[in-house]
N, CA and C atoms as an extended XYZ file, in Angstrom:
258
Properties=species:S:1:pos:R:3:atomname:S:1:resname:S:1:resid:I:1 pbc="F F F"
N         0.839       -1.178        0.000 N   MET     1
C         0.000        0.000        0.000 CA  MET     1
C         0.887        1.246        0.000 C   MET     1
N         0.384        2.315       -0.554 N   ASP     2
C         1.152        3.536       -0.645 CA  ASP     2
C         0.802        4.531        0.453 C   ASP     2
N         0.029        4.124        1.440 N   GLY     3
C        -0.299        4.996        2.554 CA  GLY     3
C        -1.607        5.750        2.386 C   GLY     3
N        -2.266        5.632        1.242 N   THR     4
C        -3.554        6.307        1.054 CA  THR     4
C        -4.667        5.385        1.507 C   THR     4
N        -5.700        5.978        2.042 N   GLU     5
C        -6.831        5.182        2.495 CA  GLU     5
C        -7.804        4.967        1.348 C   GLU     5
N        -8.484        3.813        1.302 N   PRO     6
C        -9.446        3.572        0.225 CA  PRO     6
C       -10.662        4.486        0.391 C   PRO     6
N       -11.335        4.763       -0.732 N   ASN     7
C       -12.506        5.625       -0.682 CA  ASN     7
C       -13.783        4.808       -0.495 C   ASN     7
N       -13.660        3.657        0.138 N   TYR     8
C       -14.810        2.823        0.413 CA  TYR     8
C       -14.648        2.157        1.772 C   TYR     8
N       -15.764        1.659        2.286 N   THR     9
C       -15.729        0.876        3.515 CA  THR     9
C       -16.418       -0.446        3.251 C   THR     9
N       -16.230       -1.393        4.130 N   LEU    10
C       -16.900       -2.681        3.992 CA  LEU    10
C       -18.082       -2.719        4.939 C   LEU    10
N       -19.240       -3.155        4.429 N   ASN    11
C       -20.411       -3.255        5.287 CA  ASN    11
C       -20.401       -4.595        6.015 C   ASN    11
N       -21.476       -4.910        6.734 N   HIS    12
C       -21.515       -6.129        7.550 CA  HIS    12
C       -21.462       -7.403        6.709 C   HIS    12
N       -21.788       -7.327        5.414 N   ASP    13
C       -21.714       -8.495        4.535 CA  ASP    13
C       -20.358       -8.627        3.846 C   ASP    13
N       -19.487       -7.659        4.069 N   GLY    14
C       -18.190       -7.680        3.423 CA  GLY    14
C       -18.185       -7.015        2.064 C   GLY    14
N       -19.290       -6.385        1.667 N   HIS    15
C       -19.365       -5.690        0.388 CA  HIS    15
C       -18.854       -4.270        0.541 C   HIS    15
N       -18.302       -3.747       -0.538 N   ARG    16
C       -17.803       -2.370       -0.522 CA  ARG    16
C       -18.973       -1.386       -0.556 C   ARG    16
N       -18.881       -0.354        0.216 N   THR    17
C       -19.852        0.735        0.158 CA  THR    17
C       -19.089        2.042        0.047 C   THR    17
N       -19.524        2.890       -0.860 N   VAL    18
C       -18.928        4.204       -1.028 CA  VAL    18
C       -19.770        5.162       -0.198 C   VAL    18
N       -19.161        5.878        0.750 N   PRO    19
C       -19.936        6.691        1.692 CA  PRO    19
C       -20.868        7.702        1.032 C   PRO    19
N       -20.464        8.354       -0.039 N   TRP    20
C       -21.302        9.378       -0.639 CA  TRP    20
C       -22.391        8.800       -1.516 C   TRP    20
N       -22.447        7.484       -1.691 N   ARG    21
C       -23.461        6.869       -2.528 CA  ARG    21
C       -24.577        6.212       -1.721 C   ARG    21
N       -24.717        6.537       -0.479 N   SER    22
C       -25.772        5.912        0.306 CA  SER    22
C       -27.126        6.368       -0.233 C   SER    22
N       -28.143        5.507       -0.192 N   PRO    23
C       -29.457        5.848       -0.740 CA  PRO    23
C       -30.062        7.097       -0.115 C   PRO    23
N       -29.830        7.313        1.164 N   VAL    24
C       -30.391        8.488        1.829 CA  VAL    24
C       -29.762        9.762        1.282 C   VAL    24
N       -28.455        9.734        1.083 N   LYS    25
C       -27.778       10.916        0.548 CA  LYS    25
C       -28.203       11.189       -0.884 C   LYS    25
N       -28.334       10.143       -1.685 N   ILE    26
C       -28.771       10.321       -3.075 CA  ILE    26
C       -30.182       10.885       -3.118 C   ILE    26
N       -31.068       10.361       -2.277 N   LEU    27
C       -32.438       10.862       -2.225 CA  LEU    27
C       -32.472       12.309       -1.761 C   LEU    27
N       -31.674       12.644       -0.759 N   ALA    28
C       -31.639       14.019       -0.258 CA  ALA    28
C       -31.137       14.986       -1.328 C   ALA    28
N       -30.127       14.596       -2.070 N   ILE    29
C       -29.606       15.451       -3.135 CA  ILE    29
C       -30.645       15.618       -4.240 C   ILE    29
N       -31.338       14.530       -4.594 N   ALA    30
C       -32.362       14.611       -5.638 CA  ALA    30
C       -33.507       15.525       -5.210 C   ALA    30
N       -33.963       15.373       -3.973 N   LEU    31
C       -35.058       16.218       -3.497 CA  LEU    31
C       -34.635       17.683       -3.412 C   LEU    31
N       -33.435       17.922       -2.982 N   LEU    32
C       -32.937       19.292       -2.902 CA  LEU    32
C       -32.841       19.920       -4.279 C   LEU    32
N       -32.322       19.183       -5.239 N   SER    33
C       -32.190       19.745       -6.586 CA  SER    33
C       -33.551       19.977       -7.222 C   SER    33
N       -34.515       19.089       -6.957 N   LEU    34
C       -35.864       19.294       -7.493 CA  LEU    34
C       -36.534       20.506       -6.860 C   LEU    34
N       -36.356       20.666       -5.559 N   SER    35
C       -36.993       21.802       -4.899 CA  SER    35
C       -36.354       23.111       -5.330 C   SER    35
N       -35.047       23.121       -5.552 N   LEU    36
C       -34.386       24.342       -6.013 CA  LEU    36
C       -34.764       24.674       -7.443 C   LEU    36
N       -34.959       23.657       -8.268 N   SER    37
C       -35.349       23.930       -9.654 CA  SER    37
C       -36.771       24.462       -9.728 C   SER    37
N       -37.599       24.146       -8.762 N   ALA    38
C       -38.969       24.652       -8.758 CA  ALA    38
C       -38.991       26.149       -8.496 C   ALA    38
N       -38.034       26.661       -7.735 N   PHE    39
C       -37.983       28.091       -7.450 CA  PHE    39
C       -37.458       28.894       -8.635 C   PHE    39
N       -36.729       28.259       -9.535 N   GLY    40
C       -36.137       28.970      -10.652 CA  GLY    40
C       -37.095       29.248      -11.796 C   GLY    40
N       -38.189       28.519      -11.898 N   ASP    41
C       -39.114       28.694      -13.011 CA  ASP    41
C       -40.203       29.675      -12.668 C   ASP    41
N       -40.341       30.697      -13.497 N   ASP    42
C       -41.445       31.626      -13.343 CA  ASP    42
C       -42.569       31.307      -14.319 C   ASP    42
N       -42.321       30.327      -15.204 N   GLU    43
C       -43.325       29.933      -16.176 CA  GLU    43
C       -44.394       29.063      -15.521 C   GLU    43
N       -45.595       29.150      -16.064 N   LYS    44
C       -46.681       28.319      -15.571 CA  LYS    44
C       -46.427       26.881      -16.027 C   LYS    44
N       -46.578       25.891      -15.153 N   PRO    45
C       -46.328       24.508      -15.552 CA  PRO    45
C       -47.345       24.038      -16.592 C   PRO    45
N       -46.917       23.092      -17.415 N   VAL    46
C       -47.779       22.554      -18.459 CA  VAL    46
C       -48.790       21.604      -17.833 C   VAL    46
N       -50.053       21.761      -18.177 N   ASN    47
C       -51.112       20.883      -17.693 CA  ASN    47
C       -51.451       19.895      -18.803 C   ASN    47
N       -50.972       18.676      -18.682 N   TYR    48
C       -51.195       17.671      -19.712 CA  TYR    48
C       -52.617       17.118      -19.689 C   TYR    48
N       -53.374       17.462      -18.677 N   CYS    49
C       -54.767       17.003      -18.617 CA  CYS    49
C       -55.613       17.651      -19.709 C   CYS    49
N       -55.190       18.821      -20.182 N   HIS    50
C       -55.945       19.529      -21.210 CA  HIS    50
C       -55.312       19.397      -22.592 C   HIS    50
N       -54.299       18.560      -22.725 N   ASN    51
C       -53.630       18.334      -23.995 CA  ASN    51
C       -54.420       17.277      -24.770 C   ASN    51
N       -55.019       17.682      -25.885 N   GLN    52
C       -55.899       16.789      -26.642 CA  GLN    52
C       -55.154       15.574      -27.179 C   GLN    52
N       -53.909       15.760      -27.629 N   GLN    53
C       -53.144       14.646      -28.178 CA  GLN    53
C       -52.828       13.604      -27.094 C   GLN    53
N       -52.465       14.059      -25.916 N   VAL    54
C       -52.177       13.142      -24.807 CA  VAL    54
C       -53.459       12.421      -24.381 C   VAL    54
N       -54.563       13.141      -24.337 N   ASN    55
C       -55.845       12.516      -23.973 CA  ASN    55
C       -56.241       11.443      -24.968 C   ASN    55
N       -56.065       11.703      -26.256 N   LEU    56
C       -56.381       10.699      -27.275 CA  LEU    56
C       -55.486        9.474      -27.133 C   LEU    56
N       -54.232        9.697      -26.800 N   HIS    57
C       -53.315        8.568      -26.599 CA  HIS    57
C       -53.797        7.678      -25.447 C   HIS    57
N       -54.177        8.291      -24.329 N   TRP    58
C       -54.649        7.511      -23.191 CA  TRP    58
C       -55.984        6.835      -23.487 C   TRP    58
N       -56.849        7.513      -24.222 N   GLU    59
C       -58.140        6.917      -24.581 CA  GLU    59
C       -57.946        5.712      -25.500 C   GLU    59
N       -56.902        5.721      -26.314 N   SER    60
C       -56.656        4.587      -27.212 CA  SER    60
C       -55.972        3.425      -26.496 C   SER    60
N       -55.246        3.712      -25.423 N   MET    61
C       -54.536        2.644      -24.714 CA  MET    61
C       -55.483        1.701      -23.981 C   MET    61
N       -56.557        2.224      -23.435 N   LEU    62
C       -57.466        1.385      -22.648 CA  LEU    62
C       -58.156        0.316      -23.496 C   LEU    62
N       -58.729        0.634      -24.661 N   PRO    63
C       -59.341       -0.430      -25.468 CA  PRO    63
C       -58.326       -1.414      -26.051 C   PRO    63
N       -57.084       -0.963      -26.261 N   GLU    64
C       -56.065       -1.852      -26.824 CA  GLU    64
C       -55.669       -2.949      -25.847 C   GLU    64
N       -55.701       -2.670      -24.567 N   SER    65
C       -55.332       -3.679      -23.570 CA  SER    65
C       -56.285       -3.588      -22.381 C   SER    65
N       -57.534       -4.028      -22.575 N   PRO    66
C       -58.528       -3.898      -21.504 CA  PRO    66
C       -58.294       -4.823      -20.313 C   PRO    66
N       -57.470       -5.828      -20.475 N   GLU    67
C       -57.212       -6.780      -19.384 CA  GLU    67
C       -55.906       -6.497      -18.651 C   GLU    67
N       -55.137       -5.534      -19.110 N   ASP    68
C       -53.843       -5.227      -18.500 CA  ASP    68
C       -54.061       -4.403      -17.231 C   ASP    68
N       -53.772       -4.965      -16.054 N   PRO    69
C       -54.032       -4.235      -14.807 CA  PRO    69
C       -53.204       -2.965      -14.665 C   PRO    69
N       -51.994       -2.944      -15.231 N   LEU    70
C       -51.159       -1.750      -15.133 CA  LEU    70
C       -51.765       -0.592      -15.925 C   LEU    70
N       -52.242       -0.873      -17.132 N   VAL    71
C       -52.867        0.169      -17.954 CA  VAL    71
C       -54.128        0.681      -17.272 C   VAL    71
N       -54.916       -0.231      -16.727 N   ILE    72
C       -56.165        0.155      -16.050 CA  ILE    72
C       -55.863        1.051      -14.853 C   ILE    72
N       -54.870        0.668      -14.052 N   LYS    73
C       -54.526        1.455      -12.864 CA  LYS    73
C       -53.949        2.810      -13.243 C   LYS    73
N       -53.074        2.840      -14.241 N   LEU    74
C       -52.490        4.111      -14.663 CA  LEU    74
C       -53.542        5.041      -15.252 C   LEU    74
N       -54.456        4.481      -16.034 N   TYR    75
C       -55.526        5.287      -16.621 CA  TYR    75
C       -56.409        5.867      -15.513 C   TYR    75
N       -56.781        5.035      -14.549 N   GLY    76
C       -57.607        5.505      -13.432 CA  GLY    76
C       -56.889        6.552      -12.601 C   GLY    76
N       -55.599        6.356      -12.372 N   LEU    77
C       -54.812        7.322      -11.609 CA  LEU    77
C       -54.752        8.657      -12.342 C   LEU    77
N       -54.530        8.598      -13.659 N   ARG    78
C       -54.466        9.829      -14.441 CA  ARG    78
C       -55.797       10.569      -14.418 C   ARG    78
N       -56.881        9.848      -14.615 N   VAL    79
C       -58.201       10.481      -14.601 CA  VAL    79
C       -58.471       11.113      -13.234 C   VAL    79
N       -58.166       10.387      -12.168 N   GLY    80
C       -58.382       10.911      -10.830 CA  GLY    80
C       -57.547       12.141      -10.523 C   GLY    80
N       -56.282       12.108      -10.911 N   LEU    81
C       -55.407       13.262      -10.669 CA  LEU    81
C       -55.843       14.467      -11.495 C   LEU    81
N       -56.260       14.239      -12.730 N   CYS    82
C       -56.718       15.350      -13.565 CA  CYS    82
C       -57.992       15.958      -12.997 C   CYS    82
N       -58.868       15.143      -12.424 N   GLN    83
C       -60.076       15.683      -11.794 CA  GLN    83
C       -59.730       16.487      -10.551 C   GLN    83
N       -58.683       16.073       -9.836 N   MET    84
C       -58.292       16.785       -8.618 CA  MET    84
C       -57.742       18.185       -8.923 C   MET    84
N       -57.003       18.331      -10.016 N   ILE    85
C       -56.380       19.625      -10.284 CA  ILE    85
C       -57.274       20.565      -11.069 C   ILE    85
N       -58.355       20.067      -11.624 N   ASP    86
C       -59.278       20.946      -12.362 CA  ASP    86
C       -60.224       21.663      -11.442 C   ASP    86
């Protein structure tokens, strides 16, 4: 060894962990950057609930896969959220 310390530690399983890559730190940095970017925009956010092309896309997805639980849940979630913000 040349006297420098490694930039990682070993966890209880013996796996390497990099201190700055912990999930909590990554989440905190992501939330901070998102909150700071929200203060920088003076423009009104885009409301996709009133976008006719997006609405047609969602209306076409439901009949194409009526048995797909993911499509059904996403469609219901979108409709519910759009009703909440209107």
